[in-house]
N, CA, C and O of each residue as an XYZ file, in Angstrom:
660
protein
N      13.218    -49.366     18.954
C      13.201    -48.997     17.577
C      12.489    -47.690     17.386
O      12.904    -46.747     16.712
N      11.397    -47.747     18.043
C      10.441    -46.383     17.925
C      10.983    -45.194     18.410
O      10.791    -44.090     17.901
N      11.737    -45.448     19.507
C      12.372    -44.367     20.065
C      13.501    -43.568     19.286
O      13.618    -42.344     19.230
N      14.305    -44.531     18.697
C      15.453    -44.331     17.698
C      14.802    -43.372     16.545
O      15.237    -42.306     16.110
N      13.611    -44.095     16.188
C      13.054    -43.579     14.869
C      12.442    -42.105     15.274
O      12.397    -41.238     14.400
N      11.987    -41.836     16.562
C      11.674    -40.479     16.780
C      12.740    -39.558     16.915
O      12.659    -38.370     16.602
N      13.722    -40.106     17.376
C      14.913    -39.170     17.572
C      15.441    -38.725     16.414
O      15.759    -37.536     16.402
N      15.669    -39.537     15.166
C      16.049    -39.373     14.008
C      15.108    -38.348     13.227
O      15.521    -37.381     12.588
N      13.743    -38.731     13.389
C      12.925    -37.692     12.751
C      13.071    -36.514     13.267
O      13.274    -35.593     12.476
N      13.008    -36.203     14.786
C      13.215    -34.975     15.232
C      14.589    -34.154     14.919
O      14.647    -32.939     14.727
N      15.599    -34.998     14.907
C      16.867    -34.332     14.363
C      16.772    -33.999     12.845
O      17.137    -32.897     12.435
N      16.279    -34.957     12.014
C      16.281    -34.389     10.657
C      15.230    -33.313     10.597
O      15.622    -32.509      9.752
N      14.066    -32.918     11.103
C      13.139    -31.945     11.123
C      14.058    -30.577     11.649
O      13.980    -29.501     11.055
N      14.892    -30.778     12.790
C      15.745    -29.657     13.156
C      16.342    -29.094     12.219
O      16.112    -27.932     11.881
N      17.298    -29.945     11.608
C      18.211    -29.425     10.310
C      17.360    -28.921      9.332
O      17.724    -27.901      8.748
N      16.365    -29.403      9.055
C      15.326    -29.091      7.799
C      14.983    -27.591      8.143
O      15.101    -26.678      7.326
N      14.502    -27.420      9.570
C      13.631    -26.078      9.581
C      14.817    -25.049     10.216
O      14.577    -23.907     10.609
N      15.983    -25.618     10.229
C      17.166    -24.301     10.655
C      17.364    -23.932      9.169
O      17.535    -22.729      8.973
N      17.374    -24.631      8.226
C      17.623    -24.050      6.766
C      16.440    -23.410      6.228
O      16.543    -22.755      5.191
N      15.258    -23.537      6.858
C      14.169    -22.637      6.532
C      14.022    -21.466      7.124
O      13.408    -20.516      6.638
N      14.620    -21.486      8.279
C      14.781    -19.898      8.964
C      15.907    -19.223      8.415
O      15.824    -17.997      8.332
N      17.091    -19.868      7.969
C      18.199    -19.236      7.663
C      18.112    -18.745      6.045
O      18.538    -17.625      5.761
N      17.595    -19.544      5.086
C      17.514    -19.170      3.811
C      17.054    -17.824      3.360
O      17.700    -17.199      2.518
N      15.769    -17.277      3.984
C      15.295    -16.015      3.800
C      16.373    -14.949      4.249
O      16.363    -13.860      3.676
N      17.217    -15.177      5.151
C      17.845    -14.461      5.788
C      19.332    -14.226      4.408
O      19.968    -13.182      4.265
N      19.481    -15.181      3.805
C      20.181    -14.724      2.690
C      19.837    -14.333      1.656
O      20.608    -13.813      0.850
N      18.161    -14.566      1.400
C      17.600    -13.820      0.259
C      17.824    -12.395      0.528
O      18.364    -11.712     -0.342
N      17.449    -11.857      1.691
C      17.437    -10.405      2.111
C      18.975     -9.943      1.859
O      19.073     -8.786      1.451
N      20.146    -10.627      2.028
C      21.513    -10.145      1.714
C      21.534     -9.965      0.232
O      21.958     -8.947     -0.315
N      20.969    -11.191     -0.500
C      21.393    -11.051     -1.908
C      20.447     -9.805     -2.350
O      20.963     -9.049     -3.174
N      19.104     -9.481     -1.906
C      18.392     -8.451     -2.380
C      19.020     -7.126     -2.000
O      19.160     -6.285     -2.888
N      19.425     -6.850     -0.716
C      20.071     -5.625     -0.490
C      21.442     -5.568     -0.803
O      22.157     -4.784     -0.178
N      21.914     -6.298     -1.694
C      23.375     -6.337     -1.995
C      24.220     -6.168     -1.031
O      25.137     -5.360     -1.176
N      24.088     -6.827      0.028
C      25.010     -6.850      1.323
C      26.334     -7.655      0.940
O      26.395     -8.255     -0.132
N      27.304     -7.650      1.774
C      28.560     -8.352      1.584
C      28.451    -10.040      1.227
O      29.239    -10.697      0.547
N      27.299    -10.472      1.866
C      26.965    -11.905      1.511
C      26.519    -12.136      0.074
O      26.529    -13.267     -0.413
N      26.094    -10.969     -0.660
C      25.544    -11.125     -1.872
C      26.424    -11.491     -2.899
O      25.948    -12.068     -3.877
N      27.499    -11.281     -2.854
C      28.402    -11.640     -3.702
C      28.077    -13.127     -4.294
O      27.861    -14.114     -3.591
N      28.083    -13.101     -5.666
C      27.734    -14.489     -6.240
C      28.759    -15.528     -6.260
O      28.434    -16.658     -6.624
N      30.092    -15.248     -5.873
C      30.941    -16.207     -5.833
C      30.814    -16.818     -4.578
O      31.287    -17.942     -4.415
N      30.161    -16.149     -3.547
C      29.920    -16.845     -2.044
C      28.575    -17.261     -2.151
O      28.285    -18.433     -1.907
N      27.450    -16.179     -2.595
C      26.161    -16.562     -2.351
C      25.772    -17.666     -3.108
O      25.101    -18.448     -2.433
N      25.988    -18.099     -4.530
C      25.672    -19.107     -5.045
C      25.885    -20.648     -4.489
O      25.042    -21.535     -4.359
N      27.175    -20.662     -4.233
C      27.659    -22.017     -3.462
C      27.172    -22.231     -2.214
O      26.956    -23.378     -1.823
N      26.927    -21.069     -1.391
C      26.245    -21.425      0.008
C      24.838    -21.745      0.031
O      24.395    -22.698      0.672
N      24.091    -20.920     -0.696
C      22.942    -21.184     -0.921
C      22.377    -22.586     -1.669
O      21.403    -23.270     -1.354
N      23.176    -22.738     -2.587
C      22.960    -23.984     -3.207
C      23.113    -25.158     -2.302
O      22.256    -26.037     -2.223
N      24.292    -25.154     -1.581
C      24.693    -26.191     -0.538
C      23.630    -26.331      0.548
O      23.043    -27.377      0.824
N      23.427    -24.928      1.233
C      22.345    -25.188      2.248
C      21.094    -25.865      1.504
O      20.539    -26.844      2.004
N      20.730    -25.380      0.457
C      19.346    -25.915      0.029
C      19.354    -27.274     -0.699
O      18.401    -28.022     -0.481
N      20.378    -27.692     -1.582
C      20.329    -28.815     -2.120
C      21.047    -30.145     -1.395
O      20.659    -31.312     -1.457
N      22.052    -29.685     -0.786
C      22.777    -30.764      0.169
C      22.447    -31.055      1.690
O      22.755    -32.051      2.344
N      21.686    -29.843      2.118
C      21.646    -30.096      3.678
C      19.750    -29.947      3.843
O      19.177    -30.875      4.414
N      19.041    -28.942      3.397
C      17.884    -28.791      3.772
C      17.025    -29.983      2.829
O      16.140    -30.657      3.354
N      17.292    -30.097      1.815
C      16.294    -31.097      0.939
C      16.580    -32.768      1.534
O      15.641    -33.504      1.840
N      17.773    -33.113      1.610
C      18.041    -34.361      2.174
C      17.274    -34.267      3.730
O      16.596    -35.206      4.146
N      17.420    -33.372      4.286
C      16.970    -33.433      5.980
C      15.294    -33.532      5.690
O      14.616    -34.322      6.347
N      14.682    -32.649      4.637
C      13.228    -32.784      4.765
C      12.968    -34.225      4.308
O      12.095    -34.841      4.919
N      13.709    -34.925      3.169
C      13.268    -36.113      2.921
C      13.361    -37.158      3.779
O      12.538    -38.071      3.715
N      14.353    -37.162      4.673
C      14.567    -37.917      5.909
C      13.586    -37.780      6.956
O      13.176    -38.757      7.582
N      13.126    -36.389      7.207
C      11.936    -36.073      8.089
C      10.730    -36.739      7.728
O      10.075    -37.439      8.501
N      10.436    -36.493      6.477
C       9.237    -37.331      5.830
C       9.222    -38.646      5.856
O       8.169    -39.180      6.204
N      10.318    -39.444      5.517
C      10.536    -40.765      5.538
C      10.216    -41.515      7.067
O       9.544    -42.512      7.332
N      11.064    -40.508      8.010
C      10.842    -41.293      9.331
C       9.514    -41.122      9.874
O       8.912    -41.974     10.527
N       9.040    -39.830      9.529
C       7.541    -39.657     10.056
C       6.521    -40.709      9.319
O       5.533    -41.140      9.912
N       6.849    -41.088      7.962
C       5.926    -42.128      7.234
C       6.171    -43.451      8.296
O       5.233    -44.058      8.813
N       7.360    -43.721      8.479
C       7.511    -44.865      9.419
C       6.968    -44.961     10.595
O       6.465    -46.016     10.983
N       7.003    -43.845     11.328
C       6.443    -43.585     12.501
C       4.868    -43.748     12.423
O       4.202    -44.187     13.361
N       4.407    -43.398     11.351
C       2.969    -43.445     11.109
C       2.503    -44.864     11.207
O       1.413    -45.139     11.708
N       3.272    -45.713     10.762
C       2.977    -47.237     10.854
C       2.610    -47.732     12.015
O       1.925    -48.754     12.011
N       2.980    -47.123     13.240
C       2.942    -47.529     14.549
C       1.342    -47.228     14.863
O       0.857    -47.552     15.947
N       0.632    -46.642     13.921
C      -0.898    -46.529     13.971
C      -1.239    -45.279     14.964
O      -2.097    -45.547     15.805
N      -0.775    -44.133     14.997
C      -1.178    -43.111     15.776
C      -2.548    -42.683     15.331
O      -2.769    -42.595     14.123
N      -3.501    -42.406     16.224
C      -4.862    -42.049     15.766
C      -4.973    -40.396     16.308
O      -4.203    -39.763     17.030
N      -6.118    -40.029     15.719
C      -6.625    -38.687     16.214
C      -6.368    -37.613     15.194
O      -5.522    -37.750     14.310
N      -7.206    -36.411     15.351
C      -7.113    -35.318     14.498
C      -5.852    -34.632     14.415
O      -5.629    -33.873     13.472
N      -4.989    -34.841     15.345
C      -3.519    -34.140     15.404
C      -2.853    -34.682     14.356
O      -2.097    -33.903     13.775
N      -2.909    -35.718     13.974
C      -2.176    -36.507     13.081
C      -2.286    -35.735     11.753
O      -1.370    -35.095     11.235
N      -3.611    -35.894     11.248
C      -4.344    -35.101      9.959
C      -3.845    -33.656     10.105
O      -3.147    -33.182      9.209
N      -4.140    -32.994     11.094
C      -3.757    -31.652     11.098
C      -2.180    -31.422     10.719
O      -1.735    -30.688      9.836
N      -1.490    -32.220     11.596
C      -0.022    -32.194     11.509
C       0.551    -32.489      9.898
O       1.476    -31.889      9.350
N      -0.216    -33.501      9.370
C       0.264    -33.771      7.860
C      -0.113    -32.535      7.129
O       0.643    -32.254      6.199
N      -1.008    -31.816      7.318
C      -1.536    -30.693      6.538
C      -0.227    -29.672      6.765
O       0.444    -29.297      5.804
N       0.012    -29.336      7.895
C       0.905    -28.192      8.363
C       2.298    -28.729      7.736
O       2.987    -27.880      7.172
N       2.718    -29.897      7.777
C       3.841    -30.724      7.238
C       3.913    -30.428      5.809
O       4.965    -29.913      5.431
N       2.893    -30.678      4.831
C       2.687    -30.288      3.324
C       2.690    -28.753      3.216
O       3.065    -28.290      2.139
N       2.371    -28.017      4.059
C       2.487    -26.589      3.794
C       3.988    -26.326      4.159
O       4.526    -25.348      3.639
N       4.673    -27.086      4.972
C       6.315    -26.627      4.881
C       6.793    -27.298      3.948
O       7.891    -26.806      3.689
N       6.549    -28.292      3.186
C       7.083    -28.984      1.946
C       6.851    -27.846      0.880
O       7.752    -27.509      0.111
N       5.627    -27.283      0.871
C       5.289    -26.301     -0.271
C       6.077    -25.026     -0.063
O       6.369    -24.398     -1.080
N       6.454    -24.567      1.082
C       7.339    -23.575      1.455
C       8.657    -23.916      1.120
O       9.326    -23.040      0.573
N       9.178    -25.031      1.339
C      10.531    -25.407      0.723
C      10.553    -25.259     -0.603
O      11.423    -24.585     -1.155
N       9.711    -25.803     -1.174
C       9.658    -25.843     -2.694
C       9.558    -24.462     -3.167
O      10.191    -24.331     -4.214
N       8.960    -23.326     -2.753
C       8.768    -22.103     -2.858
C      10.178    -21.428     -2.785
O      10.723    -20.688     -3.604
N      10.571    -21.845     -1.698
C      12.189    -21.268     -1.550
C      12.945    -21.710     -2.665
O      13.507    -20.883     -3.383
N      13.021    -22.967     -2.893
C      13.838    -23.440     -4.037
C      13.664    -22.576     -5.458
O      14.579    -22.415     -6.266
N      12.267    -22.038     -5.606
C      12.017    -21.365     -6.799
C      12.382    -19.806     -6.648
O      12.610    -19.118     -7.643
N      12.428    -19.230     -5.182
C      12.950    -18.054     -4.938
C      14.555    -18.213     -5.313
O      15.127    -17.420     -6.061
N      15.077    -19.126     -4.810
C      16.692    -19.409     -4.930
C      16.813    -19.346     -6.226
O      17.598    -18.444     -6.518
N      16.302    -20.012     -7.346
C      16.336    -20.064     -8.594
C      16.451    -18.446     -9.445
O      17.320    -18.037    -10.214
N      15.316    -17.845     -8.985
C      15.100    -16.658     -9.441
C      16.143    -15.516     -8.908
O      16.459    -14.587     -9.652
N      16.662    -15.633     -7.579
C      17.597    -14.761     -7.254
C      18.963    -15.013     -7.818
O      19.717    -14.090     -8.128
N      19.276    -16.329     -7.949
C      20.417    -16.678     -8.561
C      20.431    -16.427    -10.072
O      21.471    -16.693    -10.675
N      19.400    -15.952    -10.730
C      19.617    -15.471    -12.215
C      19.177    -14.075    -12.237
O      18.680    -13.581    -13.250
N      19.375    -13.317    -10.967
C      19.013    -11.911    -10.899
C      17.463    -11.421    -11.437
O      17.195    -10.345    -11.973
N      16.631    -12.424    -11.162
C      15.281    -11.952    -11.764
C      14.330    -11.856    -10.494
O      13.223    -12.394    -10.505
N      14.848    -11.091     -9.310
C      14.173    -10.948     -8.235
C      12.837    -10.061     -8.241
O      12.956     -8.882     -8.574
N      11.741    -10.489     -7.939
C      10.572     -9.488     -7.964
C      10.035     -8.951     -6.594
O       9.024     -8.254     -6.501
N      10.874     -9.374     -5.461
C      10.438     -9.069     -4.385
C      11.416     -8.217     -3.617
O      12.601     -8.220     -3.952
N      11.027     -7.557     -2.702
C      12.034     -6.901     -1.775
C      12.249     -7.529     -0.459
O      11.702     -8.555     -0.054
N      13.253     -6.672      0.271
C      13.790     -7.243      1.413
C      12.626     -7.606      2.348
O      12.619     -8.682      2.945
N      11.583     -6.644      2.479
C      10.533     -6.969      3.482
C       9.674     -8.214      3.246
O       9.072     -8.829      4.126
N       9.697     -8.486      2.011
C       8.810     -9.677      1.694
C       9.567    -10.797      2.318
O       8.989    -11.547      3.104
N      11.052    -10.989      1.964
C      11.830    -12.034      2.499
C      11.909    -12.124      3.982
O      12.215    -13.188      4.520
N      11.635    -11.003      4.691
C      11.774    -10.794      5.919
C      10.334    -11.546      6.602
O      10.318    -12.301      7.574
N       9.299    -11.149      5.879
C       8.234    -11.718      6.448
C       7.928    -13.215      6.119
O       7.382    -13.987      6.907
N       8.308    -13.501      4.976
C       8.324    -15.344      4.811
C       9.500    -15.906      5.767
O       9.590    -17.113      5.994
N      10.211    -15.154      6.201
C      11.203    -15.807      7.202
C      10.757    -16.271      8.546
O      11.326    -17.006      9.354
N       9.481    -15.603      8.597
C       8.628    -15.946      9.940
C       7.823    -17.153      9.919
O       7.473    -17.844     10.877
N       7.525    -17.340      8.381
C       6.496    -18.497      8.197
C       6.993    -19.978      8.628
O       6.047    -20.710      8.920
N       8.037    -20.468      8.712
C       8.648    -21.515      9.263
C       8.585    -21.575     10.835
O       8.433    -22.659     11.398
N       8.710    -20.338     11.572
C       8.447    -20.354     13.024
C       6.991    -20.670     13.272
O       6.758    -21.429     14.213
N       5.934    -20.182     12.540
C       4.438    -20.365     12.849
C       4.498    -21.816     12.538
O       4.259    -22.570     13.481
N       4.809    -22.409     11.232
C       4.683    -23.835     10.998
C       5.176    -24.816     12.292
O       4.428    -25.603     12.872
N       6.399    -24.622     12.566
C       7.348    -25.341     13.685
C       6.577    -25.051     14.963
O       6.933    -25.823     15.852
N       5.619    -24.177     15.358
C       5.161    -23.919     16.606
C       3.577    -24.801     16.432
O       3.184    -25.627     17.256
N       3.028    -24.512     15.520
C       1.704    -25.531     15.166
C       2.075    -26.831     15.305
O       1.451    -27.596     16.040
N       3.136    -27.198     14.603
C       3.585    -28.797     14.626
C       3.695    -29.131     15.958
O       3.069    -30.096     16.396
N       4.554    -28.323     16.803
C       5.046    -28.918     18.032
C       3.583    -28.686     19.057
O       3.398    -29.486     19.975
N       2.800    -27.788     18.870
C       1.697    -27.727     19.560
C       0.859    -28.974     19.411
O       0.510    -29.624     20.396
N       0.505    -29.336     18.050
C      -0.272    -30.502     17.739
C       0.230    -31.798     18.249
O      -0.445    -32.689     18.764
N       1.604    -31.779     18.021
C       2.257    -33.070     18.574
C       2.063    -33.156     19.944
O       1.843    -34.275     20.407
N       2.103    -32.106     20.756
C       2.178    -32.137     22.106
C       0.934    -32.419     22.755
O       0.934    -33.152     23.745
N      -0.149    -31.912     22.305
C      -1.313    -31.874     22.855
C      -2.416    -33.115     22.166
O      -3.439    -33.529     22.711
N      -1.962    -33.465     21.065
C      -2.377    -34.827     20.307
C      -4.052    -34.981     20.599
O      -4.518    -35.986     21.137
N      -4.853    -33.862     20.173
C      -6.251    -33.997     20.484
C      -6.755    -35.081     19.568
O      -6.196    -35.263     18.487
N      -7.772    -35.802     19.945
C      -8.486    -36.757     19.304
C      -9.344    -36.408     18.193
O      -9.404    -37.022     17.127
N     -10.142    -35.159     18.585
C     -10.789    -34.388     17.907
C     -10.619    -33.062     17.718
O      -9.834    -32.485     18.471
N     -11.241    -32.385     16.791
C     -10.722    -30.864     16.756
C     -11.350    -29.794     18.028
O     -10.939    -28.649     18.214
N     -12.271    -30.374     18.708
C     -12.685    -29.895     19.905
C     -12.173    -30.576     21.090
O     -12.598    -30.190     22.178
N     -11.363    -31.486     21.050
C     -10.917    -32.312     22.215
C      -9.420    -32.023     22.509
O      -8.497    -32.766     22.175
N      -9.284    -30.731     23.244
C      -8.030    -30.332     23.658
C      -7.815    -30.760     25.050
O      -8.855    -30.712     25.706
N      -6.733    -31.184     25.729
C      -6.684    -31.718     26.821
C      -6.823    -30.571     28.030
O      -6.173    -29.527     28.081
N      -7.589    -30.914     28.759
C      -7.842    -30.076     30.197
C      -6.658    -29.858     30.826
O      -5.785    -30.692     30.590
N      -6.353    -28.853     31.656
C      -5.154    -28.652     32.534
C      -5.547    -29.714     33.573
O      -6.703    -30.121     33.692
N      -4.283    -30.229     34.483
C      -4.507    -31.232     35.631
C      -5.576    -30.627     36.651
O      -5.729    -29.428     36.884
N      -6.237    -31.616     37.175
C      -7.194    -31.433     38.108
C      -6.839    -31.849     39.457
O      -7.731    -31.784     40.303
N      -5.731    -32.249     39.790
C      -5.159    -32.805     41.042
C      -5.168    -31.839     42.027
O      -4.759    -30.772     41.570
N      -5.444    -31.784     43.106
C      -5.319    -30.853     44.231
C      -3.947    -31.177     44.755
O      -3.370    -32.261     44.669
N      -3.451    -29.908     45.394
C      -2.077    -30.123     45.814
C      -2.158    -30.435     47.211
O      -2.892    -29.690     47.860
N      -1.629    -31.279     47.777
C      -1.610    -31.750     49.389
C      -0.335    -30.949     49.995
O       0.720    -30.768     49.387
N      -0.611    -30.532     51.223
C       0.681    -29.776     51.968
C       2.255    -30.552     51.846
O       3.393    -30.110     51.695
N       1.716    -31.842     51.984
C       3.004    -32.775     51.861
C       3.848    -32.686     50.593
O       5.057    -32.921     50.574
N       3.021    -32.279     49.394
C       3.503    -32.255     47.926
C       4.371    -30.852     48.172
O       5.490    -30.865     47.660
N       4.032    -29.778     48.813
C       4.678    -28.514     48.975
C       6.086    -28.440     49.987
O       7.166    -28.046     49.548
N       5.912    -28.820     51.200
C       6.987    -28.931     52.096
C       6.760    -30.218     52.840
O       5.872    -30.439     53.663
N       7.795    -31.110     52.381
C       7.774    -32.373     53.036
C       7.921    -32.348     54.731
O       8.582    -31.526     55.366
N       7.193    -33.376     55.243
C       7.080    -33.402     56.596
C       5.946    -32.705     57.318
O       5.793    -32.859     58.529
N       5.105    -31.898     56.550
C       3.990    -31.324     57.039
C       2.772    -32.072     56.829
O       1.743    -31.406     56.941
N       2.660    -33.134     56.589
C       1.576    -33.789     56.504
C       0.912    -34.361     57.938
O       1.391    -33.969     59.002
N      -0.125    -35.234     57.920
C      -0.796    -35.272     58.882
C      -0.172    -36.196     59.946
O      -0.490    -36.124     61.133
N       0.804    -37.137     59.422
C       1.554    -38.114     60.340
C       2.933    -37.665     60.553
O       3.929    -38.385     60.635
N       2.852    -35.995     60.656
C       4.095    -35.520     60.907
C       4.200    -34.657     62.275
O       5.149    -33.977     62.664
N       3.034    -34.867     62.845
C       2.831    -34.117     64.004
C       3.443    -34.779     65.327
O       3.200    -35.928     65.696
N       4.303    -33.836     66.000
C       5.225    -34.590     67.201
C       4.510    -34.980     68.365
O       5.098    -35.536     69.293
């Protein structure tokens, strides 16, 4: 059960972050009045992406993550990951506000701003992946690299001590 919850959590997170990556590109198109900026195309596409794809995926990600927390993981990584996830949720909500403003032609930002905020989800995703992979127990407790020595047998089979003719 734990495995499948993790799989569902990762799948929902992937869909959510894909939307977080793509929506700023649509904001740039709207701001620059590109071919994708036509309201008859832009409004249904962005609303479908935000309300029918990204938001349910975000809710599923948070729900499955909350269930996984019930398996009692410990360490500073979880607290830090939850802080970064909260930042992703705030970014998601901010994208919704920008979507509303752009949909009503009340844009206060330029294309450069939308390009810059398009990089924020990547930073958040990398931090989440790093914390989840390292799982430090404290802030100063990062895992050390492996200290195992490499034997000749590991490099080339048959070169060990008992392989002499």
